[in-house]
N, C-alpha and C positions, 0 to 999 in steps of 0.2 A: 544669574547660571543660566545657562539656555534650559528650556522645559523641553522634557524627554515624550518622544510620542512612540517608542518604542514598544511593542506587544511581543510576547512569549515566540520565538521562534526565530526573529528578527534579529540579524547583527549587531552586536553592540556596536554605537559607533563612536562615544563619548563617554565623560562622567556621567552625566543626566542618566543616558540609558543606561550605563551600569548600575546605578542605585537603583533607579526602577525595577530593575532585573531583579532584585533580592528583596523585593517586596511580596508580602501576600503568600508565602512559602508555605507556611503552618510549620517552619522547624519548631524541634524540641530543646529547646535553648534554655538554660538556667543559669541563673547568675543571684548572687546573695540571696539564694532560699527560695526565688520565685521565677517561674516560668515567663520569659521575657514573648509578649505576645509579637511585638513587630520590631525585631532588631534595629532595624534601619533607624528608628526614630528612639533608640535607648540612649541617653547622653553618655554613659561608658563605653559603648559599642561605637556610636558613629564616630569619633575620631579613627579608630582602627578602618573603618568604612572609606573613608577620606583619602588615608595614607594609601591603599588598592586604588582608588579613586584617581591618585594623581599618577600613576600607572597608564592612565587613557589620556589624561591630559597630555602627557610629554610627547604620546604616539601624533598628538594633534601640534604641540608647539616645535618638537623636535623629529620629525618623521624618519631621516635618516638615522639618528640615533636609536630612536626606539619599537622600528620596523624592518622588517625585511620582507623580499618575496619568497614565497612558500612553494616548493618544489611538489607538496602533494597536492595543492590546490590551486597552484598559479595565480596565487592572490597575494596584495600585499598584507602581511599579518602580523599583530603583538610580537616584538622579540622574544617575549617571555614565553610562546610558544611555538618557537621556531626551531625546528631540530638542525643544529649548525651545523652549515656545509663549508666551514673552510676557518681558518686560523682568525682569520679576521672577524668572521662571526661571531667565534668565542669572546676576540679582543672586545668586540661592540657590547657582549651582555655585562661586561667590568665597567666599560665606562658608563652604561646607563644605568649601572646597579650605584655608581660612585654618586652621578648627578642625582639620583632619586633619594639618596642619604641626604644630600646637600638640601635638596628641594621638602625633606619631609621631617629630617631629625630623627627617624623613627625606624622602626622595620615597617617595610610596605609590602612585605607580606608574599612575594610570588616566586620568589628566587628559587623554595624546595618545589616549586611544581616544573619551573622550566629545567632544573637539574635532574627530575623526576622522569619528563619526557624524554631528555635527550639520555640519559642512560637505560631507562626503557625502550627506547628505540633500538639500540645496540644487542640488548640481553634478549628481546624475542629474536632478532635476526639469528643469532647465534643458536638458541633451543632449536627453533625451526632445521638449522643448519645439522643439530645433531641428533634431533628425533622428527625430524620430518612434518613436525605440526605446522599449524596454520596461526601462530599466534602475532607473527610480524604483520599478516596483512589485516588480521584483525585491528590491531594497534593503530597502523596507519589509517584503518578506515574511520576508526572512533576518533583518531587526532584530526582528522580534515574536516571533520564536522564541528571539533571544538576550536578550529582553527579560524572555520569562515562564520561562525556563530562567536568569535571572540570573547570567548569565556574565560575566565579563571579556574584553575586547577591547582588541587592543594594537594600535596605529595604528604602520605602517612605511613611512616617508616618506623616508627618507635613504640614498640609495646610496651605495656606495663611491666613487665619482665617476672614478679613475685619475687621465687627464691632465686636469685642472681647465680647462686653457685651449681643451678641444674639447667639444662635444656629444655626447649618447650616440651617436647613429649615426657620431660621427667617430671612437672612440676603437678603437686596434688591435686590443683585446680588447673585444668587443661586451658580454660578461659583467657590464662596469664600474656599470651600469645596468640593473635589472630588466627582461628583453623577453620577448614572446611567442616562443617557436620552433616553434610547432605550434599549428593549428589543426584540432581535431577534430569529427566531426559533434556529441558530446554536450559540447565543451569545449573549453580552451586547453592549453596545456603551457607553463611560464613558468621562467625562469632569471636567476640573478644574486645578488647579495648585499643585505643592509639592513644598517648599522651603527649603531651604538649603541645598540640598541632596548630602551626603557627598559620594564622589568616582562614581557618576551616570554615567558621561560620558566613564569612565573606566570600566565598569559593563558591562555584555552582555543580565542580566533580571534585572527588577525593578519591587519590591514585593509591590505593592498597600496596603496601610494599613488605616481604620480611626483613625481618631487623640485624639477621646474625649469620652465621655460617649455620646448615642446616645437616641433619645426618640421615641416613634412611629412616629410621624412625621418626622422623619429622616430617614425614609425606604430607601429612595433612595440613601442615605450618606452610607450606612452601605454595603460598599462592599470591599473584597478582592480580589486583582486578579495580577498576574503575567505577564509581558508585555515585549516582547524582546525589548531590547533598539533601534533597527533601525528600529520598527515600525512605520509607516506613522501616522503623526499627532503629533509627540514627536517634541517641542523644547526644547532646552536645551540654558539656558543664563546662561554663566560663572560669578560667584560672583567674585570680585575685593578683591584683597588683597593688603595688605600693603607692598609698596616696588616691588610687582609682576615685573614690567618692568625691575628690575634689570637681569631677565633672558634672557634678550632680549639683553644684552651689550655684547660686546667680553671680553674673559676673564675669570671674574667669580670670581675674588677676592671679590668685594662687595656684591657678594651674600650672604655670609655665609653658607649656605647649598645647594651649585649645583645640589647635587644628587638626593636630594628627597623634597616633599612639598605634601600638602593636597588638597582636591580638593571639591569645593562647588560649585550646581548653582541651579537654579531655574528650575523646569522641567513645561514645558508648555502642558498639554493633552488636544488637541483638537480634539473632535469626533475619540477618537480611540476605534477601536472594540477590542474586545476579548472573543474569543470561550469559550464554555462553559466548557472546558475540564481545562481551565488557571482560571476558576473563583470559590473559597474558599468560600466567604460568599456574599450572596446575600440578603440583607434584615432583616438578624437577629439581630436585634438592640439591644435585651439584652447583644448579646455576644462584642460590638464591646468595653465597657468598659474593660472586660475580658482580651481581645488581648491588650489593651494597657497599663495594668497593668501587664500583665505577660511580654510583650517585654519590658517593662520598669526596672522591675524587672532584667531581664538578662540583659539589656544594661547597668544600672545604676553600676553593678561591672566590667561592661567589663572596664570600664573606670581605671582598674589599668595598661591599656596601659601609660596611664599618667604618673605611675612610671617609665616607661622605659623611655621616654622621658627626665623625672626628672635626671636619672642617668645622661645622655649625659650632660644637663645643669649643675649639680654638677661637671661633670669632666672639663668641661667648665670653672668653675669658678675654680675650685682647681687650674689647668693650667695655667688662666690668672693672678694669687696670685705666683704662680710660677715664670714665665715669669717676672711678677714686681719685683721679688725680696725679696716678704714678705711671702714666703708661712709658713714659721716657726712663724711667730707672733701669741701672744696666741688668738686675736681678730679674727684674721683670719680660724685660727683653730676652734673656739666655731661657726662662723657662718656656715660654712660647716658641722658641727655637727648638727647645729639646721637642716639644708637644708636636711641632711639626715632622721633626726627624721621625718621632715615633709612627704616627699616622702614615708619612711617606713608604715607612719602610712596610707597613701593612699590604698599601697599595700595589708598592714595589714588586713585592713575591707572587700578590696573586694576578697581577697583569702579565708579570712576565711567565708563570705558568702555562697563562691563555695564549700568549704569543708562540709557547713552545706547542702547541696542539698538532696532533697527529690524526688522520683518518683512522676508524673502527672498520672492522671486517663490513660493518653495515654500510658504510659509506660517509655517517656523519662524524665531526671532530671532537677529539676528547683533549684537555688541556692536559700537562705533565703534572702527575701524580707526587713526585718527589717536593717540586715546587710549591703546588697546592697543599700538601701538609705543614709547610713550613710557614705557607701565608696563614694557615688557620694555627698553627702554635703561637705565631705572633699577637694573634688576633686574643687568643685567652692570657693574655699578660698585658699588651699595650694600653689597650681600652683603659684598662684599669690606673695605670699612671696616669695618661693622660687626664683623666677623672681626678686624682689626687691633685695633679697640679691646678687644674681649674678649680677646685674648691681652694687652693691654697692661696690664689690671685682673687676668688674673691671673699674672702674672709669668713667671721665667723658669722656675720648677717644672713650670708646661706643658710641657715639652719636655726636663725633666731629671730627671723620678720615677724610681727604679728599680722593675724590674716585680713582679710579683705574686709572683714566684717569691723575693723577697728579703723581700716582706713575710711570707710564711709560713715563713721561713727560722728555728727557733726561737734564734740569735743574733742574728741579722739584723733581724728583726723587731721586737723592743723598741726595736732602735737607732733604726730611721726611724720607730716610735710617738712619741717623743721628740721627734727633730729637725725632722720635718714638720708636727708641730702647730700649729693658728693661735690664733685666739682663743678664751680661757679658756669651757670650757664646749662647747668645738665638738670632737665626734669626730675624730680625727685622718685615720679612714676616709670621712667626710663630704668635706673637704677634698681629700681624692685624688680622691674621686668624681666631684666636680664639675671637677675638673683633668683628671681623665680625658674627662669631654662635654665639655670645650671643645676637647681635643686631637681628640676625634672628629671635630667639627663644622666646625673651621678647617683641618685637615691630614691626616684620618685618614677611616675611609670615608664618613662622610657629607658631607666637604668635598665628594667627588664631586656630589651632589644640591645644596648649597647654593653652592658656588664655580664648580667649571666646566660644570657642568651651568646655572648660572645664566649664564656667559658667552655657551655653545655653543647652548644649546638655545632651538629653534625658529628657529635662523638665527643665524649670528654678527652683532653689535653692528653693524657696518657695513651689514647688511639690514634692522636698522631704520631706521637713520638714512636711507637709500635709499628707506622707506616713508613716513617723515615729509617728507622732500623733495617727494615726489610730491601728499601730502596736508594740506601748510601753506597751501594758497593764497595764494602771495605775492602774487599779482595784486590780490587785494580787501584785503590789507591794504595795499597800495600806495594801492588807490583809497580806503582810510578816512585816509591820512595826507594824501591830496592834496586832499581834502573839506575837512580842518582847518586845513590852511594857506594855503587860498585857490588852491591850482593849479589853472586853467584849462586844459584840454587843447586844445592848438594843433597839429594835426598828430598826428606818430605820436613816441612819449617811447619812450626806450630803458627 
């Protein structure tokens, strides 16, 4: 790997610079009950950093896919930081996301920031138009610096919520939603927590946003603010993942995907000061729902990244069938076809949503909301079936393989080599490695990003169904049916 000569304040040019930019920040990060002195070097955390680093690699390797010229700076910037200026830009986001899913087999953690940037760009413009505020120029000034320095932005929308039957201002503990606790001449002080925060420790900035529709009583909760990750008062409590401590074991045979993983953490925000130049909403409750809806419109079609991860799992399923000597069996072929059908259905809805993008009042482009919600509804289901089929093709060994310690044992290793072999000509280790990869993606660390995140990310399945119900234009469809059936309106029909 190229050695970095990056120093703070310099633009990040590549993978090496990015990793160097994360060092020495003295973050308050906790994992397995201990404070992590240097997250970059922690064996559980480092694979998630590698996944973000892949987004920098892609700009170097495929600049036409992963970068675009910024209208804010005039420079070519990482597409994850770009404000989409056309439908083609939005489509390119999806193509980039699928490619990164193929390269990492996991969540590469930057889609949420990209979607927060594009939704925030529109909503700050709309708030200014309604109230004469200066949020949009502030937002653009902040984003121009982020683009020039080529930084990672983590979007932070999900509050911990407390009693779900009550709104923010009704909670017994006001900290269940992030809120403003003090306004000063030079800025605001906020408090609360954000849950399930993807890639937050691997980011340079956190963009805090409301999580739901707000009422007039919730004015202190209507806050959008950009916070540097190293800001005093932030605590990051790392989320536990299935099989995560395997990354701390020697070798790597049992990990499945030793190179890459996702990352989630709870961010505790303890009286954090934000200067006014980084505040982009302050009490405008009527725009909270719009921000959430615009963000989820972008983010739900961003889940085409799961089609890229699905490509990896389909490949692993095909490999194990080949290694087991049954690649030509008709039922094996049919299951692989079904996996591909489901995977392309995910991608098809997402890419269609992007092709149907239209300009917002701010001038950037936003994808179609109905198709985005259909995409995400598919994602809440189809990866589970793809995972089931992968386990079906893998066989029971996917959950019964002995550990790498036994493979390394002088007496047991030869026995395992003999009894876990598959088709002639295939090294037993290759068969073991692909079984571990399937395990990793369907029940191990990267099942977090491929399965549970697919279910709950960007809102629960019911949230998408609500939006589909709102946007399906049922009265228009009834009109089509009435016209062709020869039904003429006489008075009011139900």
